[in-house]
Biopython code that builds the backbone (N, CA, C, O; Angstrom):
import numpy as np
from Bio.PDB.StructureBuilder import StructureBuilder

atoms = [
    (1, "UNK", "N", (-64.011, -28.424, -2.208)),
    (1, "UNK", "CA", (-64.740, -29.692, -2.736)),
    (1, "UNK", "C", (-64.850, -29.821, -4.084)),
    (1, "UNK", "O", (-64.430, -30.812, -4.681)),
    (2, "UNK", "N", (-65.325, -28.996, -4.556)),
    (2, "UNK", "CA", (-65.980, -29.479, -5.539)),
    (2, "UNK", "C", (-64.627, -28.973, -6.437)),
    (2, "UNK", "O", (-64.830, -29.418, -7.566)),
    (3, "UNK", "N", (-63.603, -28.389, -6.432)),
    (3, "UNK", "CA", (-61.912, -27.712, -7.584)),
    (3, "UNK", "C", (-62.020, -29.510, -7.679)),
    (3, "UNK", "O", (-62.051, -30.215, -8.688)),
    (4, "UNK", "N", (-62.053, -29.810, -6.575)),
    (4, "UNK", "CA", (-60.993, -30.931, -6.506)),
    (4, "UNK", "C", (-61.795, -31.954, -7.015)),
    (4, "UNK", "O", (-61.283, -32.937, -6.479)),
    (5, "UNK", "N", (-62.901, -32.449, -7.836)),
    (5, "UNK", "CA", (-63.282, -32.961, -8.325)),
    (5, "UNK", "C", (-62.742, -34.007, -9.074)),
    (5, "UNK", "O", (-61.515, -34.077, -9.132)),
    (6, "UNK", "N", (-63.217, -34.586, -9.484)),
    (6, "UNK", "CA", (-62.336, -35.688, -11.008)),
    (6, "UNK", "C", (-63.741, -36.374, -11.478)),
    (6, "UNK", "O", (-64.222, -36.420, -12.610)),
    (7, "UNK", "N", (-63.981, -36.621, -10.891)),
    (7, "UNK", "CA", (-65.615, -37.725, -11.184)),
    (7, "UNK", "C", (-67.004, -36.574, -12.672)),
    (7, "UNK", "O", (-67.907, -37.097, -13.324)),
    (8, "UNK", "N", (-66.562, -34.927, -12.698)),
    (8, "UNK", "CA", (-67.008, -34.834, -13.806)),
    (8, "UNK", "C", (-68.789, -33.681, -13.108)),
    (8, "UNK", "O", (-69.700, -33.010, -13.593)),
    (9, "UNK", "N", (-68.147, -34.285, -11.363)),
    (9, "UNK", "CA", (-69.272, -32.863, -11.060)),
    (9, "UNK", "C", (-69.286, -31.766, -11.720)),
    (9, "UNK", "O", (-70.355, -31.542, -12.287)),
    (10, "UNK", "N", (-68.305, -30.839, -11.875)),
    (10, "UNK", "CA", (-68.448, -29.211, -12.186)),
    (10, "UNK", "C", (-68.603, -29.066, -13.494)),
    (10, "UNK", "O", (-68.448, -27.921, -13.918)),
    (11, "UNK", "N", (-68.978, -30.262, -14.581)),
    (11, "UNK", "CA", (-69.845, -29.798, -15.803)),
    (11, "UNK", "C", (-70.856, -30.639, -15.196)),
    (11, "UNK", "O", (-71.579, -30.669, -16.192)),
    (12, "UNK", "N", (-71.539, -31.412, -14.270)),
    (12, "UNK", "CA", (-72.782, -31.915, -13.724)),
    (12, "UNK", "C", (-73.469, -30.421, -13.072)),
    (12, "UNK", "O", (-74.694, -30.368, -12.964)),
    (13, "UNK", "N", (-72.807, -29.490, -12.744)),
    (13, "UNK", "CA", (-73.484, -28.498, -11.599)),
    (13, "UNK", "C", (-74.014, -27.463, -12.765)),
    (13, "UNK", "O", (-75.142, -26.983, -12.885)),
    (14, "UNK", "N", (-72.559, -27.223, -13.790)),
    (14, "UNK", "CA", (-72.806, -26.122, -14.444)),
    (14, "UNK", "C", (-73.809, -26.512, -15.787)),
    (14, "UNK", "O", (-74.340, -25.527, -16.299)),
    (15, "UNK", "N", (-74.133, -27.879, -16.428)),
    (15, "UNK", "CA", (-75.252, -28.286, -16.554)),
    (15, "UNK", "C", (-76.648, -28.036, -15.617)),
    (15, "UNK", "O", (-77.666, -28.035, -16.309)),
    (16, "UNK", "N", (-76.876, -27.823, -14.158)),
    (16, "UNK", "CA", (-77.918, -27.748, -14.061)),
    (16, "UNK", "C", (-78.406, -26.105, -13.869)),
    (16, "UNK", "O", (-79.382, -25.477, -13.458)),
    (17, "UNK", "N", (-77.213, -25.882, -14.382)),
    (17, "UNK", "CA", (-77.942, -23.487, -14.065)),
    (17, "UNK", "C", (-76.928, -23.379, -12.773)),
    (17, "UNK", "O", (-77.110, -23.870, -11.659)),
    (18, "UNK", "N", (-75.989, -22.724, -13.159)),
    (18, "UNK", "CA", (-75.507, -21.581, -11.900)),
    (18, "UNK", "C", (-76.918, -20.539, -11.211)),
    (18, "UNK", "O", (-77.432, -19.510, -11.651)),
    (19, "UNK", "N", (-77.137, -21.162, -10.270)),
    (19, "UNK", "CA", (-78.136, -19.919, -9.904)),
    (19, "UNK", "C", (-77.958, -18.768, -8.280)),
    (19, "UNK", "O", (-77.793, -18.857, -7.063)),
    (20, "UNK", "N", (-78.093, -18.012, -9.099)),
    (20, "UNK", "CA", (-77.593, -15.966, -8.687)),
    (20, "UNK", "C", (-78.066, -15.660, -6.524)),
    (20, "UNK", "O", (-78.675, -14.670, -6.120)),
    (21, "UNK", "N", (-77.678, -16.527, -5.836)),
    (21, "UNK", "CA", (-78.238, -16.413, -5.162)),
    (21, "UNK", "C", (-77.769, -14.829, -4.193)),
    (21, "UNK", "O", (-78.377, -14.435, -3.198)),
    (22, "UNK", "N", (-76.665, -14.205, -4.768)),
    (22, "UNK", "CA", (-76.577, -12.294, -4.290)),
    (22, "UNK", "C", (-76.072, -11.641, -5.568)),
    (22, "UNK", "O", (-76.233, -12.265, -6.617)),
    (23, "UNK", "N", (-75.568, -10.629, -5.589)),
    (23, "UNK", "CA", (-74.801, -10.198, -7.060)),
    (23, "UNK", "C", (-73.732, -10.911, -6.988)),
    (23, "UNK", "O", (-73.514, -11.461, -8.068)),
    (24, "UNK", "N", (-73.019, -11.130, -6.249)),
    (24, "UNK", "CA", (-71.787, -11.696, -5.628)),
    (24, "UNK", "C", (-71.523, -13.375, -6.248)),
    (24, "UNK", "O", (-70.470, -14.011, -6.288)),
    (25, "UNK", "N", (-72.592, -13.683, -6.590)),
    (25, "UNK", "CA", (-73.205, -15.533, -6.899)),
    (25, "UNK", "C", (-71.536, -15.300, -8.453)),
    (25, "UNK", "O", (-71.113, -14.294, -9.023)),
    (26, "UNK", "N", (-71.189, -16.573, -8.531)),
    (26, "UNK", "CA", (-70.607, -16.987, -9.674)),
    (26, "UNK", "C", (-71.914, -18.202, -10.298)),
    (26, "UNK", "O", (-72.358, -19.274, -9.888)),
    (27, "UNK", "N", (-72.242, -17.055, -11.823)),
    (27, "UNK", "CA", (-72.984, -17.247, -12.663)),
    (27, "UNK", "C", (-73.024, -18.178, -14.658)),
    (27, "UNK", "O", (-73.660, -18.898, -15.428)),
    (28, "UNK", "N", (-71.703, -17.307, -14.435)),
    (28, "UNK", "CA", (-70.578, -17.899, -15.473)),
    (28, "UNK", "C", (-69.859, -19.477, -15.610)),
    (28, "UNK", "O", (-68.952, -19.769, -14.831)),
    (29, "UNK", "N", (-70.210, -20.216, -16.389)),
    (29, "UNK", "CA", (-69.672, -21.501, -15.977)),
    (29, "UNK", "C", (-68.099, -20.866, -16.350)),
    (29, "UNK", "O", (-67.342, -21.090, -15.406)),
    (30, "UNK", "N", (-67.434, -20.148, -17.461)),
    (30, "UNK", "CA", (-66.476, -20.269, -17.385)),
    (30, "UNK", "C", (-65.564, -18.881, -16.227)),
    (30, "UNK", "O", (-64.425, -18.713, -15.790)),
    (31, "UNK", "N", (-66.768, -18.230, -16.157)),
    (31, "UNK", "CA", (-65.472, -17.720, -14.154)),
    (31, "UNK", "C", (-65.374, -18.720, -12.980)),
    (31, "UNK", "O", (-64.562, -18.708, -12.055)),
    (32, "UNK", "N", (-66.530, -19.718, -13.257)),
    (32, "UNK", "CA", (-66.475, -20.529, -12.182)),
    (32, "UNK", "C", (-65.747, -21.984, -12.844)),
    (32, "UNK", "O", (-66.072, -22.868, -12.052)),
    (33, "UNK", "N", (-64.931, -22.582, -13.920)),
    (33, "UNK", "CA", (-63.828, -22.558, -14.220)),
    (33, "UNK", "C", (-62.859, -22.704, -13.753)),
    (33, "UNK", "O", (-62.321, -23.738, -13.359)),
    (34, "UNK", "N", (-62.263, -20.864, -13.741)),
    (34, "UNK", "CA", (-61.496, -19.921, -13.784)),
    (34, "UNK", "C", (-61.240, -20.387, -11.959)),
    (34, "UNK", "O", (-60.450, -21.263, -11.609)),
    (35, "UNK", "N", (-62.090, -19.583, -11.020)),
    (35, "UNK", "CA", (-61.909, -19.629, -10.238)),
    (35, "UNK", "C", (-61.311, -20.961, -9.308)),
    (35, "UNK", "O", (-60.251, -21.118, -8.702)),
    (36, "UNK", "N", (-62.544, -21.855, -9.505)),
    (36, "UNK", "CA", (-61.662, -23.655, -9.351)),
    (36, "UNK", "C", (-60.356, -23.711, -9.740)),
    (36, "UNK", "O", (-59.582, -23.598, -8.790)),
    (37, "UNK", "N", (-59.870, -23.838, -10.752)),
    (37, "UNK", "CA", (-58.524, -23.799, -11.350)),
    (37, "UNK", "C", (-57.737, -23.089, -9.977)),
    (37, "UNK", "O", (-57.171, -23.788, -9.137)),
    (38, "UNK", "N", (-57.820, -21.090, -9.873)),
    (38, "UNK", "CA", (-56.744, -21.017, -9.153)),
    (38, "UNK", "C", (-57.143, -21.655, -7.032)),
    (38, "UNK", "O", (-56.433, -21.516, -6.036)),
    (39, "UNK", "N", (-58.531, -22.299, -7.191)),
    (39, "UNK", "CA", (-58.610, -22.274, -5.653)),
    (39, "UNK", "C", (-57.568, -23.763, -5.800)),
    (39, "UNK", "O", (-56.846, -23.994, -4.831)),
    (40, "UNK", "N", (-57.516, -24.614, -6.851)),
    (40, "UNK", "CA", (-56.701, -25.924, -6.544)),
    (40, "UNK", "C", (-54.648, -24.889, -6.019)),
    (40, "UNK", "O", (-53.852, -24.903, -5.081)),
    (41, "UNK", "N", (-54.787, -24.228, -7.349)),
    (41, "UNK", "CA", (-52.955, -23.452, -7.689)),
    (41, "UNK", "C", (-52.801, -22.722, -5.806)),
    (41, "UNK", "O", (-51.850, -22.685, -5.025)),
    (42, "UNK", "N", (-53.680, -22.432, -5.745)),
    (42, "UNK", "CA", (-53.962, -21.099, -4.141)),
    (42, "UNK", "C", (-53.619, -22.233, -2.817)),
    (42, "UNK", "O", (-52.865, -22.181, -1.846)),
    (43, "UNK", "N", (-54.549, -23.212, -3.319)),
    (43, "UNK", "CA", (-54.945, -23.701, -2.448)),
    (43, "UNK", "C", (-55.941, -23.796, -0.876)),
    (43, "UNK", "O", (-56.028, -24.592, 0.059)),
    (44, "UNK", "N", (-56.492, -22.658, -1.213)),
    (44, "UNK", "CA", (-57.475, -22.189, -0.350)),
    (44, "UNK", "C", (-58.978, -21.424, -0.966)),
    (44, "UNK", "O", (-58.694, -20.795, -1.985)),
    (45, "UNK", "N", (-59.780, -21.367, -0.781)),
    (45, "UNK", "CA", (-60.695, -20.420, -1.615)),
    (45, "UNK", "C", (-61.444, -19.423, -0.396)),
    (45, "UNK", "O", (-62.017, -20.111, 0.450)),
    (46, "UNK", "N", (-61.516, -18.282, -0.217)),
    (46, "UNK", "CA", (-62.653, -17.531, 0.356)),
    (46, "UNK", "C", (-63.913, -16.544, -0.853)),
    (46, "UNK", "O", (-63.576, -15.801, -1.774)),
    (47, "UNK", "N", (-65.063, -16.821, -0.502)),
    (47, "UNK", "CA", (-66.014, -16.796, -0.787)),
    (47, "UNK", "C", (-66.237, -15.623, 0.224)),
    (47, "UNK", "O", (-66.060, -15.619, 1.442)),
    (48, "UNK", "N", (-66.969, -13.950, -1.173)),
    (48, "UNK", "CA", (-67.722, -13.095, 0.129)),
    (48, "UNK", "C", (-68.560, -12.465, -0.833)),
    (48, "UNK", "O", (-68.605, -11.883, -1.917)),
    (49, "UNK", "N", (-69.429, -13.048, 0.495)),
    (49, "UNK", "CA", (-70.777, -13.064, -0.111)),
    (49, "UNK", "C", (-71.432, -13.066, -1.052)),
    (49, "UNK", "O", (-72.193, -12.224, -1.527)),
    (50, "UNK", "N", (-70.993, -14.548, -1.505)),
    (50, "UNK", "CA", (-71.311, -15.175, -3.295)),
    (50, "UNK", "C", (-72.316, -15.596, -2.761)),
    (50, "UNK", "O", (-73.232, -15.291, -3.524)),
    (51, "UNK", "N", (-72.995, -16.480, -1.314)),
    (51, "UNK", "CA", (-74.478, -16.755, -1.227)),
    (51, "UNK", "C", (-74.989, -16.670, -0.646)),
    (51, "UNK", "O", (-75.919, -17.476, -0.651)),
    (52, "UNK", "N", (-74.963, -15.890, 0.189)),
    (52, "UNK", "CA", (-75.691, -14.896, 0.903)),
    (52, "UNK", "C", (-75.325, -13.266, 1.305)),
    (52, "UNK", "O", (-74.171, -12.862, 1.167)),
    (53, "UNK", "N", (-76.055, -12.665, 1.647)),
    (53, "UNK", "CA", (-74.811, -11.394, 1.751)),
    (53, "UNK", "C", (-74.429, -10.549, 3.534)),
    (53, "UNK", "O", (-74.949, -10.482, 4.648)),
    (54, "UNK", "N", (-73.640, -10.231, 3.067)),
    (54, "UNK", "CA", (-73.163, -9.531, 4.798)),
    (54, "UNK", "C", (-72.282, -11.008, 5.368)),
    (54, "UNK", "O", (-72.312, -11.050, 6.598)),
    (55, "UNK", "N", (-71.328, -12.499, 4.582)),
    (55, "UNK", "CA", (-71.351, -13.327, 5.051)),
    (55, "UNK", "C", (-69.853, -13.511, 4.275)),
    (55, "UNK", "O", (-69.655, -13.121, 3.124)),
    (56, "UNK", "N", (-69.067, -14.026, 4.930)),
    (56, "UNK", "CA", (-66.933, -14.250, 4.211)),
    (56, "UNK", "C", (-67.287, -15.420, 4.559)),
    (56, "UNK", "O", (-68.303, -15.647, 5.216)),
    (57, "UNK", "N", (-66.284, -16.504, 4.052)),
    (57, "UNK", "CA", (-65.377, -17.404, 3.891)),
    (57, "UNK", "C", (-64.772, -17.468, 3.403)),
    (57, "UNK", "O", (-64.782, -16.980, 2.273)),
    (58, "UNK", "N", (-62.976, -18.676, 4.321)),
    (58, "UNK", "CA", (-62.373, -19.021, 3.614)),
    (58, "UNK", "C", (-62.387, -20.694, 4.303)),
    (58, "UNK", "O", (-62.791, -20.979, 5.430)),
    (59, "UNK", "N", (-61.892, -21.549, 3.389)),
    (59, "UNK", "CA", (-61.675, -22.377, 2.873)),
    (59, "UNK", "C", (-60.308, -23.046, 2.849)),
    (59, "UNK", "O", (-59.490, -22.565, 2.065)),
    (60, "UNK", "N", (-60.011, -23.882, 3.448)),
    (60, "UNK", "CA", (-58.940, -25.082, 3.392)),
    (60, "UNK", "C", (-58.934, -25.939, 3.014)),
    (60, "UNK", "O", (-60.107, -26.313, 3.042)),
    (61, "UNK", "N", (-57.766, -27.387, 2.185)),
    (61, "UNK", "CA", (-58.212, -28.710, 2.272)),
    (61, "UNK", "C", (-57.518, -29.495, 3.728)),
    (61, "UNK", "O", (-56.844, -29.138, 4.694)),
    (62, "UNK", "N", (-58.211, -30.915, 3.156)),
    (62, "UNK", "CA", (-57.731, -31.745, 4.207)),
    (62, "UNK", "C", (-57.558, -33.561, 3.482)),
    (62, "UNK", "O", (-58.484, -34.372, 3.445)),
    (63, "UNK", "N", (-56.561, -33.734, 3.131)),
    (63, "UNK", "CA", (-56.094, -34.297, 2.386)),
    (63, "UNK", "C", (-55.998, -35.987, 3.462)),
    (63, "UNK", "O", (-55.731, -36.084, 4.660)),
    (64, "UNK", "N", (-56.323, -37.082, 2.476)),
    (64, "UNK", "CA", (-55.470, -37.783, 2.898)),
    (64, "UNK", "C", (-54.557, -38.626, 3.118)),
    (64, "UNK", "O", (-53.975, -37.939, 3.958)),
    (65, "UNK", "N", (-53.942, -39.553, 3.061)),
    (65, "UNK", "CA", (-53.075, -40.579, 3.448)),
    (65, "UNK", "C", (-52.108, -40.207, 1.550)),
    (65, "UNK", "O", (-50.999, -39.862, 1.143)),
    (66, "UNK", "N", (-53.597, -40.616, 0.941)),
    (66, "UNK", "CA", (-52.405, -40.723, -0.231)),
    (66, "UNK", "C", (-52.741, -39.565, -1.110)),
    (66, "UNK", "O", (-52.675, -39.771, -2.322)),
    (67, "UNK", "N", (-53.265, -37.786, -0.482)),
    (67, "UNK", "CA", (-52.939, -36.917, -1.168)),
    (67, "UNK", "C", (-54.096, -36.553, -1.374)),
    (67, "UNK", "O", (-54.476, -35.422, -1.072)),
    (68, "UNK", "N", (-54.976, -37.583, -2.008)),
    (68, "UNK", "CA", (-56.752, -36.928, -1.903)),
    (68, "UNK", "C", (-57.718, -36.136, -1.008)),
    (68, "UNK", "O", (-57.863, -36.293, 0.204)),
    (69, "UNK", "N", (-58.328, -35.295, -1.770)),
    (69, "UNK", "CA", (-59.123, -34.151, -1.120)),
    (69, "UNK", "C", (-59.703, -34.413, -0.179)),
    (69, "UNK", "O", (-60.718, -33.945, -0.693)),
    (70, "UNK", "N", (-60.313, -34.987, 1.506)),
    (70, "UNK", "CA", (-61.885, -35.798, 1.852)),
    (70, "UNK", "C", (-61.832, -35.534, 2.595)),
    (70, "UNK", "O", (-61.853, -36.333, 3.531)),
    (71, "UNK", "N", (-61.677, -33.715, 2.860)),
    (71, "UNK", "CA", (-62.859, -32.835, 3.345)),
    (71, "UNK", "C", (-61.443, -31.550, 3.398)),
    (71, "UNK", "O", (-60.226, -31.582, 3.216)),
    (72, "UNK", "N", (-62.864, -30.104, 3.893)),
    (72, "UNK", "CA", (-62.511, -29.582, 4.083)),
    (72, "UNK", "C", (-62.875, -28.490, 5.064)),
    (72, "UNK", "O", (-64.038, -28.400, 5.455)),
    (73, "UNK", "N", (-61.676, -27.424, 5.596)),
    (73, "UNK", "CA", (-62.502, -26.826, 6.916)),
    (73, "UNK", "C", (-62.707, -25.295, 6.474)),
    (73, "UNK", "O", (-61.840, -24.681, 5.853)),
    (74, "UNK", "N", (-63.998, -24.713, 6.872)),
    (74, "UNK", "CA", (-64.052, -23.361, 7.305)),
    (74, "UNK", "C", (-64.023, -22.468, 8.061)),
    (74, "UNK", "O", (-64.336, -22.714, 9.226)),
    (75, "UNK", "N", (-63.802, -21.687, 7.847)),
    (75, "UNK", "CA", (-63.977, -20.047, 8.847)),
    (75, "UNK", "C", (-66.094, -19.619, 8.001)),
    (75, "UNK", "O", (-66.620, -19.942, 6.936)),
    (76, "UNK", "N", (-66.454, -19.035, 8.872)),
    (76, "UNK", "CA", (-67.493, -17.830, 8.186)),
    (76, "UNK", "C", (-67.698, -17.024, 8.883)),
    (76, "UNK", "O", (-67.672, -17.555, 9.993)),
    (77, "UNK", "N", (-67.918, -15.937, 8.996)),
    (77, "UNK", "CA", (-68.853, -14.855, 9.700)),
    (77, "UNK", "C", (-69.131, -13.635, 8.957)),
    (77, "UNK", "O", (-69.175, -13.538, 7.730)),
    (78, "UNK", "N", (-69.248, -13.051, 9.501)),
    (78, "UNK", "CA", (-70.520, -11.825, 8.940)),
    (78, "UNK", "C", (-69.096, -10.582, 8.036)),
    (78, "UNK", "O", (-68.145, -11.266, 8.415)),
    (79, "UNK", "N", (-68.657, -9.839, 7.523)),
    (79, "UNK", "CA", (-68.462, -8.907, 6.527)),
    (79, "UNK", "C", (-67.558, -7.959, 7.627)),
    (79, "UNK", "O", (-66.392, -7.564, 7.618)),
    (80, "UNK", "N", (-68.895, -7.773, 8.744)),
    (80, "UNK", "CA", (-68.389, -6.472, 9.935)),
    (80, "UNK", "C", (-67.133, -7.126, 10.320)),
    (80, "UNK", "O", (-66.253, -6.276, 10.454)),
    (81, "UNK", "N", (-66.704, -8.365, 10.556)),
    (81, "UNK", "CA", (-65.910, -9.202, 11.750)),
    (81, "UNK", "C", (-64.495, -9.837, 10.772)),
    (81, "UNK", "O", (-63.330, -9.844, 11.169)),
    (82, "UNK", "N", (-64.843, -10.194, 9.813)),
    (82, "UNK", "CA", (-64.404, -10.667, 8.537)),
    (82, "UNK", "C", (-63.760, -9.437, 7.666)),
    (82, "UNK", "O", (-63.573, -9.566, 6.456)),
    (83, "UNK", "N", (-63.524, -8.565, 8.178)),
    (83, "UNK", "CA", (-62.576, -7.673, 7.762)),
    (83, "UNK", "C", (-61.403, -8.334, 6.705)),
    (83, "UNK", "O", (-60.600, -9.192, 7.072)),
    (84, "UNK", "N", (-61.476, -7.613, 4.952)),
    (84, "UNK", "CA", (-60.485, -7.631, 4.706)),
    (84, "UNK", "C", (-59.044, -7.666, 4.942)),
    (84, "UNK", "O", (-58.151, -8.378, 4.481)),
    (85, "UNK", "N", (-59.064, -6.199, 6.230)),
    (85, "UNK", "CA", (-57.824, -6.325, 7.095)),
    (85, "UNK", "C", (-57.321, -7.234, 7.621)),
    (85, "UNK", "O", (-56.134, -7.337, 7.933)),
    (86, "UNK", "N", (-58.962, -8.699, 7.921)),
    (86, "UNK", "CA", (-58.255, -9.642, 8.265)),
    (86, "UNK", "C", (-57.794, -10.625, 8.056)),
    (86, "UNK", "O", (-56.890, -11.235, 8.626)),
    (87, "UNK", "N", (-58.693, -10.962, 6.788)),
    (87, "UNK", "CA", (-58.314, -12.228, 5.524)),
    (87, "UNK", "C", (-57.569, -12.547, 5.528)),
    (87, "UNK", "O", (-57.628, -13.776, 5.507)),
    (88, "UNK", "N", (-56.168, -12.001, 5.554)),
    (88, "UNK", "CA", (-54.672, -13.316, 5.259)),
    (88, "UNK", "C", (-54.444, -13.302, 6.927)),
    (88, "UNK", "O", (-53.264, -13.513, 7.204)),
    (89, "UNK", "N", (-55.025, -13.166, 7.715)),
    (89, "UNK", "CA", (-54.399, -13.457, 8.822)),
    (89, "UNK", "C", (-55.574, -15.277, 9.108)),
    (89, "UNK", "O", (-55.231, -16.439, 9.326)),
    (90, "UNK", "N", (-57.023, -14.568, 8.935)),
    (90, "UNK", "CA", (-57.555, -15.994, 9.563)),
    (90, "UNK", "C", (-56.814, -17.608, 7.967)),
    (90, "UNK", "O", (-56.429, -18.776, 7.936)),
    (91, "UNK", "N", (-57.022, -16.658, 7.213)),
    (91, "UNK", "CA", (-56.463, -17.445, 5.539)),
    (91, "UNK", "C", (-55.540, -17.983, 6.429)),
    (91, "UNK", "O", (-56.197, -18.808, 7.065)),
    (92, "UNK", "N", (-54.595, -17.993, 6.770)),
    (92, "UNK", "CA", (-53.080, -18.508, 7.327)),
    (92, "UNK", "C", (-53.620, -19.271, 8.464)),
    (92, "UNK", "O", (-53.087, -20.336, 8.773)),
    (93, "UNK", "N", (-54.151, -19.032, 8.803)),
    (93, "UNK", "CA", (-54.535, -19.888, 10.223)),
    (93, "UNK", "C", (-55.516, -21.219, 9.830)),
    (93, "UNK", "O", (-55.428, -22.312, 10.388)),
    (94, "UNK", "N", (-56.392, -20.910, 8.832)),
    (94, "UNK", "CA", (-57.535, -22.277, 7.924)),
    (94, "UNK", "C", (-56.509, -23.054, 7.692)),
    (94, "UNK", "O", (-56.583, -24.275, 7.830)),
    (95, "UNK", "N", (-54.864, -22.108, 7.112)),
    (95, "UNK", "CA", (-54.433, -22.936, 6.473)),
    (95, "UNK", "C", (-53.948, -24.506, 7.045)),
    (95, "UNK", "O", (-53.846, -25.694, 6.740)),
    (96, "UNK", "N", (-53.754, -23.549, 8.062)),
    (96, "UNK", "CA", (-52.355, -24.631, 9.163)),
    (96, "UNK", "C", (-53.161, -25.022, 9.121)),
    (96, "UNK", "O", (-53.127, -25.862, 8.222)),
    (97, "UNK", "N", (-54.704, -24.965, 9.888)),
    (97, "UNK", "CA", (-55.660, -26.777, 10.402)),
    (97, "UNK", "C", (-55.808, -27.072, 9.658)),
    (97, "UNK", "O", (-56.166, -28.227, 9.888)),
    (98, "UNK", "N", (-55.842, -26.874, 8.269)),
    (98, "UNK", "CA", (-55.874, -27.904, 6.951)),
    (98, "UNK", "C", (-54.823, -28.758, 6.832)),
    (98, "UNK", "O", (-55.009, -29.939, 6.542)),
    (99, "UNK", "N", (-53.752, -28.307, 7.019)),
    (99, "UNK", "CA", (-52.793, -29.111, 6.890)),
    (99, "UNK", "C", (-52.322, -29.857, 8.173)),
    (99, "UNK", "O", (-51.427, -30.700, 8.109)),
    (100, "UNK", "N", (-52.973, -29.514, 9.393)),
    (100, "UNK", "CA", (-52.487, -30.146, 10.715)),
    (100, "UNK", "C", (-53.693, -30.942, 10.580)),
    (100, "UNK", "O", (-53.967, -31.320, 11.719)),
    (101, "UNK", "N", (-54.204, -31.206, 10.089)),
    (101, "UNK", "CA", (-55.936, -32.519, 9.916)),
    (101, "UNK", "C", (-55.115, -33.778, 9.148)),
    (101, "UNK", "O", (-55.061, -35.000, 9.284)),
    (102, "UNK", "N", (-54.383, -32.556, 8.079)),
    (102, "UNK", "CA", (-54.220, -33.402, 6.267)),
    (102, "UNK", "C", (-52.930, -34.266, 7.049)),
    (102, "UNK", "O", (-52.676, -35.266, 6.377)),
    (103, "UNK", "N", (-52.036, -34.163, 8.289)),
    (103, "UNK", "CA", (-51.072, -34.785, 8.322)),
    (103, "UNK", "C", (-51.082, -35.632, 9.794)),
    (103, "UNK", "O", (-50.143, -36.228, 10.321)),
    (104, "UNK", "N", (-53.054, -35.409, 10.462)),
    (104, "UNK", "CA", (-53.581, -36.321, 11.283)),
    (104, "UNK", "C", (-53.921, -37.774, 10.508)),
    (104, "UNK", "O", (-53.838, -38.913, 10.967)),
    (105, "UNK", "N", (-54.328, -37.335, 9.187)),
    (105, "UNK", "CA", (-55.022, -38.526, 8.486)),
    (105, "UNK", "C", (-53.621, -39.130, 7.475)),
    (105, "UNK", "O", (-53.804, -39.848, 6.492)),
    (106, "UNK", "N", (-52.633, -38.808, 7.812)),
    (106, "UNK", "CA", (-51.444, -39.818, 7.103)),
    (106, "UNK", "C", (-51.440, -39.029, 5.883)),
    (106, "UNK", "O", (-51.194, -39.839, 4.989)),
    (107, "UNK", "N", (-51.597, -37.756, 5.325)),
    (107, "UNK", "CA", (-50.623, -36.896, 4.011)),
    (107, "UNK", "C", (-49.513, -36.150, 5.003)),
    (107, "UNK", "O", (-49.617, -35.734, 6.157)),
    (108, "UNK", "N", (-48.179, -36.163, 3.868)),
    (108, "UNK", "CA", (-47.036, -36.289, 4.516)),
    (108, "UNK", "C", (-46.513, -35.588, 2.419)),
    (108, "UNK", "O", (-46.315, -36.170, 1.353)),
    (109, "UNK", "N", (-46.506, -33.434, 3.088)),
    (109, "UNK", "CA", (-46.286, -33.378, 1.712)),
    (109, "UNK", "C", (-44.879, -33.018, 1.559)),
    (109, "UNK", "O", (-44.611, -32.380, 0.542)),
    (110, "UNK", "N", (-43.757, -33.345, 2.503)),
    (110, "UNK", "CA", (-42.494, -34.392, 1.851)),
    (110, "UNK", "C", (-42.341, -35.098, 1.467)),
    (110, "UNK", "O", (-41.179, -35.275, 1.100)),
    (111, "UNK", "N", (-43.388, -36.194, 1.178)),
    (111, "UNK", "CA", (-43.345, -37.170, -0.061)),
    (111, "UNK", "C", (-44.072, -36.828, -0.769)),
    (111, "UNK", "O", (-44.070, -37.573, -1.749)),
    (112, "UNK", "N", (-44.921, -35.876, -0.863)),
    (112, "UNK", "CA", (-45.603, -35.570, -2.686)),
    (112, "UNK", "C", (-44.499, -34.793, -3.355)),
    (112, "UNK", "O", (-44.028, -34.977, -4.477)),
    (113, "UNK", "N", (-44.127, -33.759, -2.325)),
    (113, "UNK", "CA", (-42.704, -32.928, -2.837)),
    (113, "UNK", "C", (-41.699, -32.765, -3.377)),
    (113, "UNK", "O", (-41.124, -31.869, -3.996)),
    (114, "UNK", "N", (-41.359, -34.820, -2.744)),
    (114, "UNK", "CA", (-39.697, -34.921, -3.600)),
    (114, "UNK", "C", (-40.358, -36.341, -5.040)),
    (114, "UNK", "O", (-39.532, -36.916, -5.748)),
    (115, "UNK", "N", (-41.966, -36.636, -5.170)),
    (115, "UNK", "CA", (-42.599, -37.261, -6.166)),
    (115, "UNK", "C", (-42.579, -36.141, -7.132)),
    (115, "UNK", "O", (-42.347, -36.700, -8.204)),
    (116, "UNK", "N", (-42.714, -34.628, -7.395)),
    (116, "UNK", "CA", (-43.145, -33.378, -7.805)),
    (116, "UNK", "C", (-44.437, -33.353, -7.964)),
    (116, "UNK", "O", (-45.112, -33.120, -8.967)),
    (117, "UNK", "N", (-44.880, -33.750, -6.332)),
    (117, "UNK", "CA", (-46.834, -34.207, -6.871)),
    (117, "UNK", "C", (-47.754, -32.928, -5.589)),
    (117, "UNK", "O", (-48.805, -32.787, -4.963)),
    (118, "UNK", "N", (-46.276, -32.195, -5.879)),
    (118, "UNK", "CA", (-46.889, -30.949, -4.129)),
    (118, "UNK", "C", (-48.325, -30.826, -4.642)),
    (118, "UNK", "O", (-48.842, -30.744, -5.756)),
    (119, "UNK", "N", (-48.965, -30.856, -2.787)),
    (119, "UNK", "CA", (-50.780, -30.575, -3.370)),
    (119, "UNK", "C", (-50.793, -29.034, -2.403)),
    (119, "UNK", "O", (-50.288, -28.679, -1.339)),
    (120, "UNK", "N", (-51.448, -28.562, -3.185)),
    (120, "UNK", "CA", (-51.701, -27.561, -2.858)),
    (120, "UNK", "C", (-53.347, -27.578, -1.206)),
    (120, "UNK", "O", (-53.750, -26.518, -0.725)),
]
sb = StructureBuilder()
sb.init_structure("model")
sb.init_model(0)
sb.init_chain("A")
sb.init_seg("    ")
for serial, (resi, resn, name, xyz) in enumerate(atoms, 1):
    if name == "N":
        sb.init_residue(resn, " ", resi, " ")
    sb.init_atom(name, np.array(xyz, "f"), 0.0, 1.0, " ", f" {name:<3s}", serial, name[0])
structure = sb.get_structure()
């Protein structure tokens, strides 16, 4: 959700300090900005032990009829079950679920594609 904020929340989070919860936590502001840009470009986020050791998550956005990100869908699990081999399959399923939920909220990807404002 932070990747899609337009109200200055990213800088607010950075100014409060990026706390390390694990050795994989992002604590560098430039790295955070870069990761958030990648999330906007890719349309999904993967977190591996960034908040808690032994935990991986995969998330995708849910948009409303205006194209605004209003929510996200996330799968969270232990690394033993969410292996690197399984991650592409999980990512595909999570993104499909996000797309379906967005469509139920009135989001029409074809419309935004025609406008040249395709969202990921």
